[in-house]
A tleap script that builds the chain and sets N, CA, C and O, in Angstrom:
source leaprc.protein.ff14SB
mol = sequence {
  NMET ASN ARG ILE ILE TRP MET GLY ILE GLY
  VAL ALA ILE GLY VAL ILE ALA PHE ARG LYS
  ILE SER ASN ALA GLN SER ALA LEU GLY PRO
  GLU GLY LEU ASN ARG ALA VAL GLY ARG LEU
  ALA ASP GLY LEU TYR ASP PHE ALA ASP ALA
  VAL ARG ASP GLY MET SER GLU ARG GLU ALA
  GLU LEU ARG ALA ALA LEU GLY VAL ASP ALA
  VAL SER ASP GLY GLN ASP ALA PRO ARG CARG
}
set mol.1.N position { 97.507 212.427 39.847 }
set mol.1.CA position { 96.264 211.746 40.958 }
set mol.1.C position { 95.814 210.378 40.496 }
set mol.1.O position { 95.571 209.434 41.248 }
set mol.2.N position { 95.741 210.372 39.350 }
set mol.2.CA position { 96.096 208.807 38.478 }
set mol.2.C position { 96.737 207.785 38.851 }
set mol.2.O position { 96.161 206.707 38.990 }
set mol.3.N position { 98.464 207.988 39.155 }
set mol.3.CA position { 99.308 207.429 39.911 }
set mol.3.C position { 99.123 207.169 41.479 }
set mol.3.O position { 99.558 206.171 42.052 }
set mol.4.N position { 98.419 208.203 42.090 }
set mol.4.CA position { 98.288 207.729 43.605 }
set mol.4.C position { 97.505 206.811 43.999 }
set mol.4.O position { 97.837 206.085 44.937 }
set mol.5.N position { 96.127 206.646 43.257 }
set mol.5.CA position { 95.260 205.909 42.700 }
set mol.5.C position { 95.636 204.524 42.940 }
set mol.5.O position { 95.308 203.749 43.839 }
set mol.6.N position { 96.489 204.373 41.813 }
set mol.6.CA position { 96.516 202.852 41.757 }
set mol.6.C position { 98.073 202.501 42.296 }
set mol.6.O position { 98.692 201.540 41.841 }
set mol.7.N position { 98.538 203.254 43.158 }
set mol.7.CA position { 99.828 203.206 44.131 }
set mol.7.C position { 99.136 202.306 45.362 }
set mol.7.O position { 99.478 201.303 45.988 }
set mol.8.N position { 97.989 203.194 45.376 }
set mol.8.CA position { 96.704 202.970 47.372 }
set mol.8.C position { 96.489 202.092 46.463 }
set mol.8.O position { 97.663 201.912 46.142 }
set mol.9.N position { 95.809 201.292 45.690 }
set mol.9.CA position { 94.911 199.901 45.014 }
set mol.9.C position { 97.022 198.594 45.422 }
set mol.9.O position { 97.221 197.584 46.097 }
set mol.10.N position { 97.768 199.290 44.737 }
set mol.10.CA position { 98.830 198.206 44.535 }
set mol.10.C position { 99.230 197.774 45.836 }
set mol.10.O position { 99.171 196.573 46.101 }
set mol.11.N position { 99.709 198.761 46.846 }
set mol.11.CA position { 100.093 198.534 48.250 }
set mol.11.C position { 99.001 197.931 48.792 }
set mol.11.O position { 99.414 197.452 49.848 }
set mol.12.N position { 97.253 197.548 48.620 }
set mol.12.CA position { 96.038 197.429 49.765 }
set mol.12.C position { 96.411 196.175 49.078 }
set mol.12.O position { 96.048 195.169 49.688 }
set mol.13.N position { 97.064 195.964 47.928 }
set mol.13.CA position { 96.732 193.973 47.075 }
set mol.13.C position { 98.489 193.025 48.056 }
set mol.13.O position { 98.881 192.030 48.665 }
set mol.14.N position { 98.865 194.348 47.505 }
set mol.14.CA position { 100.473 193.449 48.632 }
set mol.14.C position { 99.781 193.643 49.656 }
set mol.14.O position { 99.359 192.515 49.912 }
set mol.15.N position { 99.186 194.679 50.796 }
set mol.15.CA position { 99.114 193.548 52.326 }
set mol.15.C position { 97.918 192.460 52.314 }
set mol.15.O position { 97.725 191.432 52.963 }
set mol.16.N position { 97.294 193.038 51.433 }
set mol.16.CA position { 96.137 191.855 51.655 }
set mol.16.C position { 97.279 189.882 51.013 }
set mol.16.O position { 97.258 188.701 51.359 }
set mol.17.N position { 97.902 190.583 50.177 }
set mol.17.CA position { 98.531 189.385 49.500 }
set mol.17.C position { 99.476 188.803 51.186 }
set mol.17.O position { 99.381 187.690 51.702 }
set mol.18.N position { 100.199 189.824 51.617 }
set mol.18.CA position { 101.386 189.465 52.739 }
set mol.18.C position { 100.356 188.267 53.736 }
set mol.18.O position { 100.234 187.065 53.970 }
set mol.19.N position { 99.945 189.227 53.976 }
set mol.19.CA position { 99.006 188.261 54.937 }
set mol.19.C position { 98.449 186.662 54.955 }
set mol.19.O position { 98.414 185.776 55.809 }
set mol.20.N position { 98.050 186.779 53.592 }
set mol.20.CA position { 97.476 185.648 53.465 }
set mol.20.C position { 98.725 184.620 53.251 }
set mol.20.O position { 98.639 183.392 53.246 }
set mol.21.N position { 99.396 185.065 53.151 }
set mol.21.CA position { 100.954 184.212 52.726 }
set mol.21.C position { 101.643 183.389 54.172 }
set mol.21.O position { 101.897 182.250 54.564 }
set mol.22.N position { 101.746 184.982 54.678 }
set mol.22.CA position { 102.280 184.545 56.496 }
set mol.22.C position { 101.101 183.613 57.071 }
set mol.22.O position { 101.316 182.821 57.989 }
set mol.23.N position { 99.641 183.785 56.370 }
set mol.23.CA position { 99.052 182.488 57.661 }
set mol.23.C position { 98.899 181.589 56.648 }
set mol.23.O position { 98.451 180.578 57.189 }
set mol.24.N position { 99.011 181.409 55.577 }
set mol.24.CA position { 99.431 180.313 55.123 }
set mol.24.C position { 100.701 179.417 55.264 }
set mol.24.O position { 101.002 178.289 54.872 }
set mol.25.N position { 101.236 180.262 55.893 }
set mol.25.CA position { 103.127 179.880 56.349 }
set mol.25.C position { 102.794 178.946 57.466 }
set mol.25.O position { 102.844 177.740 57.710 }
set mol.26.N position { 102.501 179.856 57.924 }
set mol.26.CA position { 101.902 179.377 60.177 }
set mol.26.C position { 101.012 178.578 59.624 }
set mol.26.O position { 100.121 178.769 60.451 }
set mol.27.N position { 100.455 177.676 58.716 }
set mol.27.CA position { 98.779 176.310 58.651 }
set mol.27.C position { 99.932 175.990 57.882 }
set mol.27.O position { 99.523 176.192 56.739 }
set mol.28.N position { 100.854 175.701 57.808 }
set mol.28.CA position { 101.904 174.787 56.828 }
set mol.28.C position { 102.840 173.727 57.855 }
set mol.28.O position { 103.270 172.594 57.638 }
set mol.29.N position { 102.957 174.673 59.129 }
set mol.29.CA position { 103.882 173.993 60.071 }
set mol.29.C position { 103.340 173.240 60.648 }
set mol.29.O position { 102.151 173.016 60.419 }
set mol.30.N position { 104.235 172.402 61.877 }
set mol.30.CA position { 103.618 171.488 62.346 }
set mol.30.C position { 102.319 171.540 63.244 }
set mol.30.O position { 101.359 170.781 63.108 }
set mol.31.N position { 102.465 172.857 64.473 }
set mol.31.CA position { 101.544 173.938 64.768 }
set mol.31.C position { 100.496 174.307 64.432 }
set mol.31.O position { 99.517 174.664 65.087 }
set mol.32.N position { 100.795 174.177 62.682 }
set mol.32.CA position { 99.575 174.251 61.935 }
set mol.32.C position { 98.545 173.179 61.866 }
set mol.32.O position { 97.320 173.071 61.811 }
set mol.33.N position { 99.842 172.279 61.899 }
set mol.33.CA position { 99.278 170.972 61.597 }
set mol.33.C position { 98.197 170.249 62.732 }
set mol.33.O position { 97.000 170.065 62.512 }
set mol.34.N position { 98.623 170.036 63.474 }
set mol.34.CA position { 98.476 170.017 64.920 }
set mol.34.C position { 97.033 170.539 65.012 }
set mol.34.O position { 96.038 169.864 65.276 }
set mol.35.N position { 97.083 171.714 64.776 }
set mol.35.CA position { 95.439 172.393 65.274 }
set mol.35.C position { 94.759 172.059 64.616 }
set mol.35.O position { 93.625 171.842 65.043 }
set mol.36.N position { 95.160 171.747 62.732 }
set mol.36.CA position { 94.401 171.132 61.389 }
set mol.36.C position { 93.761 169.252 62.101 }
set mol.36.O position { 92.717 168.672 62.401 }
set mol.37.N position { 94.702 169.103 62.063 }
set mol.37.CA position { 94.007 167.818 63.230 }
set mol.37.C position { 93.137 167.632 63.968 }
set mol.37.O position { 92.345 166.690 63.973 }
set mol.38.N position { 93.253 169.180 65.184 }
set mol.38.CA position { 92.393 168.490 65.873 }
set mol.38.C position { 90.963 169.404 65.816 }
set mol.38.O position { 90.109 169.433 66.702 }
set mol.39.N position { 90.943 169.999 64.775 }
set mol.39.CA position { 89.968 170.465 64.720 }
set mol.39.C position { 88.701 169.501 63.403 }
set mol.39.O position { 87.656 169.847 62.853 }
set mol.40.N position { 89.428 168.398 63.380 }
set mol.40.CA position { 88.587 167.563 62.229 }
set mol.40.C position { 88.494 166.217 62.971 }
set mol.40.O position { 87.686 165.333 62.684 }
set mol.41.N position { 89.402 166.158 63.947 }
set mol.41.CA position { 88.696 164.742 65.139 }
set mol.41.C position { 87.892 165.626 65.863 }
set mol.41.O position { 86.967 164.979 66.355 }
set mol.42.N position { 87.797 167.277 66.266 }
set mol.42.CA position { 86.874 167.584 67.255 }
set mol.42.C position { 85.206 167.165 66.515 }
set mol.42.O position { 84.169 166.632 66.909 }
set mol.43.N position { 85.711 167.759 65.277 }
set mol.43.CA position { 83.703 167.066 64.501 }
set mol.43.C position { 83.926 166.467 64.045 }
set mol.43.O position { 82.933 166.159 63.386 }
set mol.44.N position { 85.031 165.622 63.702 }
set mol.44.CA position { 84.738 163.943 64.215 }
set mol.44.C position { 83.886 163.024 64.635 }
set mol.44.O position { 83.277 162.079 64.134 }
set mol.45.N position { 84.053 163.852 66.360 }
set mol.45.CA position { 83.920 162.759 67.123 }
set mol.45.C position { 82.841 163.767 67.882 }
set mol.45.O position { 82.480 163.427 69.008 }
set mol.46.N position { 82.263 165.101 67.266 }
set mol.46.CA position { 81.109 165.722 67.594 }
set mol.46.C position { 79.805 164.846 66.713 }
set mol.46.O position { 78.857 164.165 67.105 }
set mol.47.N position { 80.221 165.185 65.574 }
set mol.47.CA position { 79.203 164.093 64.301 }
set mol.47.C position { 78.925 163.222 65.093 }
set mol.47.O position { 77.837 163.405 65.639 }
set mol.48.N position { 79.631 162.053 65.487 }
set mol.48.CA position { 79.571 160.692 65.823 }
set mol.48.C position { 79.304 161.082 66.982 }
set mol.48.O position { 79.766 160.061 67.492 }
set mol.49.N position { 78.975 161.642 67.821 }
set mol.49.CA position { 78.134 161.623 69.233 }
set mol.49.C position { 76.917 162.202 69.347 }
set mol.49.O position { 76.085 162.193 70.254 }
set mol.50.N position { 76.961 162.897 67.875 }
set mol.50.CA position { 75.246 163.606 67.679 }
set mol.50.C position { 74.194 162.452 67.426 }
set mol.50.O position { 73.187 162.101 68.041 }
set mol.51.N position { 75.182 161.740 65.616 }
set mol.51.CA position { 74.740 160.271 65.277 }
set mol.51.C position { 73.822 158.747 66.303 }
set mol.51.O position { 72.947 157.886 66.209 }
set mol.52.N position { 74.781 159.283 67.144 }
set mol.52.CA position { 74.639 157.840 68.137 }
set mol.52.C position { 73.032 158.698 69.219 }
set mol.52.O position { 72.088 157.921 69.358 }
set mol.53.N position { 72.917 159.588 69.619 }
set mol.53.CA position { 72.218 160.601 69.946 }
set mol.53.C position { 69.964 160.187 68.999 }
set mol.53.O position { 68.777 160.002 69.267 }
set mol.54.N position { 70.685 160.272 68.231 }
set mol.54.CA position { 69.726 160.666 67.114 }
set mol.54.C position { 69.709 158.547 66.991 }
set mol.54.O position { 68.795 158.368 66.185 }
set mol.55.N position { 70.042 157.668 67.236 }
set mol.55.CA position { 70.234 156.152 66.987 }
set mol.55.C position { 69.451 156.303 67.754 }
set mol.55.O position { 68.290 156.284 67.345 }
set mol.56.N position { 69.698 156.529 69.255 }
set mol.56.CA position { 69.299 156.569 70.811 }
set mol.56.C position { 68.036 156.691 70.682 }
set mol.56.O position { 67.172 155.875 71.004 }
set mol.57.N position { 67.868 158.084 70.039 }
set mol.57.CA position { 66.407 158.614 70.205 }
set mol.57.C position { 65.487 157.433 69.031 }
set mol.57.O position { 64.611 156.646 69.393 }
set mol.58.N position { 66.022 157.624 67.533 }
set mol.58.CA position { 65.109 156.383 66.952 }
set mol.58.C position { 64.388 154.784 67.129 }
set mol.58.O position { 63.435 154.095 66.766 }
set mol.59.N position { 65.728 154.784 68.047 }
set mol.59.CA position { 65.719 153.509 68.418 }
set mol.59.C position { 64.391 153.832 69.682 }
set mol.59.O position { 63.569 153.103 69.127 }
set mol.60.N position { 63.997 154.106 70.315 }
set mol.60.CA position { 63.207 154.824 71.805 }
set mol.60.C position { 61.804 154.485 70.978 }
set mol.60.O position { 60.901 153.671 71.170 }
set mol.61.N position { 62.085 155.617 69.849 }
set mol.61.CA position { 60.110 155.739 69.265 }
set mol.61.C position { 59.856 154.425 69.031 }
set mol.61.O position { 59.027 153.703 69.585 }
set mol.62.N position { 60.887 154.085 67.885 }
set mol.62.CA position { 60.349 152.521 67.664 }
set mol.62.C position { 60.025 151.533 68.774 }
set mol.62.O position { 59.015 150.839 68.661 }
set mol.63.N position { 61.138 151.374 70.281 }
set mol.63.CA position { 59.883 150.304 70.692 }
set mol.63.C position { 59.301 150.828 71.480 }
set mol.63.O position { 59.113 150.201 72.523 }
set mol.64.N position { 58.774 152.135 71.364 }
set mol.64.CA position { 58.101 152.395 71.657 }
set mol.64.C position { 56.335 152.435 70.844 }
set mol.64.O position { 55.260 152.893 71.228 }
set mol.65.N position { 56.618 151.966 70.038 }
set mol.65.CA position { 55.906 152.327 68.662 }
set mol.65.C position { 55.401 150.662 68.212 }
set mol.65.O position { 54.266 150.252 67.969 }
set mol.66.N position { 56.217 150.203 68.213 }
set mol.66.CA position { 56.191 148.738 68.774 }
set mol.66.C position { 55.388 148.178 70.005 }
set mol.66.O position { 54.291 147.619 69.988 }
set mol.67.N position { 56.039 148.406 70.863 }
set mol.67.CA position { 55.192 147.657 71.702 }
set mol.67.C position { 56.582 147.084 72.532 }
set mol.67.O position { 56.545 147.078 73.762 }
set mol.68.N position { 57.617 146.678 71.925 }
set mol.68.CA position { 59.482 146.341 72.328 }
set mol.68.C position { 59.008 146.196 73.883 }
set mol.68.O position { 58.573 145.225 74.502 }
set mol.69.N position { 59.275 147.611 74.286 }
set mol.69.CA position { 59.252 147.564 75.708 }
set mol.69.C position { 58.073 146.950 76.545 }
set mol.69.O position { 58.144 147.110 77.764 }
set mol.70.N position { 57.139 146.358 76.102 }
set mol.70.CA position { 56.307 146.278 76.782 }
set mol.70.C position { 56.193 144.360 77.369 }
set mol.70.O position { 56.220 143.408 76.589 }
set mol.71.N position { 56.074 144.264 78.840 }
set mol.71.CA position { 56.941 143.115 79.483 }
set mol.71.C position { 54.852 142.721 79.389 }
set mol.71.O position { 53.864 143.399 79.668 }
set mol.72.N position { 55.067 141.192 78.812 }
set mol.72.CA position { 53.866 140.494 79.103 }
set mol.72.C position { 54.108 139.203 80.294 }
set mol.72.O position { 53.309 138.930 81.189 }
set mol.73.N position { 55.405 138.521 80.038 }
set mol.73.CA position { 54.885 138.366 81.570 }
set mol.73.C position { 55.760 138.177 82.801 }
set mol.73.O position { 55.791 137.257 83.618 }
set mol.74.N position { 56.429 139.249 82.712 }
set mol.74.CA position { 57.454 140.006 83.633 }
set mol.74.C position { 58.705 139.096 83.290 }
set mol.74.O position { 58.766 138.070 83.966 }
set mol.75.N position { 59.585 139.263 82.480 }
set mol.75.CA position { 60.637 138.453 81.987 }
set mol.75.C position { 60.269 139.731 80.637 }
set mol.75.O position { 59.210 140.253 80.289 }
set mol.76.N position { 61.971 139.914 80.052 }
set mol.76.CA position { 61.717 140.740 79.088 }
set mol.76.C position { 61.668 139.635 77.603 }
set mol.76.O position { 61.608 138.410 77.714 }
set mol.77.N position { 61.708 140.398 76.202 }
set mol.77.CA position { 61.129 139.554 75.659 }
set mol.77.C position { 62.915 139.260 75.274 }
set mol.77.O position { 63.861 139.720 75.914 }
set mol.78.N position { 62.981 138.451 74.164 }
set mol.78.CA position { 64.509 138.119 73.671 }
set mol.78.C position { 64.437 139.180 72.294 }
set mol.78.O position { 63.625 139.593 71.466 }
set mol.79.N position { 65.929 139.312 72.686 }
set mol.79.CA position { 66.324 140.050 71.496 }
set mol.79.C position { 67.846 139.303 70.385 }
set mol.79.O position { 68.960 138.784 70.460 }
set mol.80.N position { 66.588 139.861 69.265 }
set mol.80.CA position { 67.730 139.039 68.278 }
set mol.80.C position { 68.421 139.580 67.585 }
set mol.80.O position { 69.223 138.950 66.897 }
savepdb mol mol.pdb
quit
């Protein structure tokens, strides 16, 4: 009985190891590398878009708080 349990544990570990190794091999090939770089690039673009959106939102808040958008004599205020 004890041998059957250990054999089952060994088979389970073998199956898990085989799956991990096959996943690692597919990730190391050219297609896996392309997928990884694509995911990284997409993440960077999404992060940059979020930063730009936050910056423009904060700039609008600051302009409204400082009254920079208010036009005094019909002309736009010069930007520094």
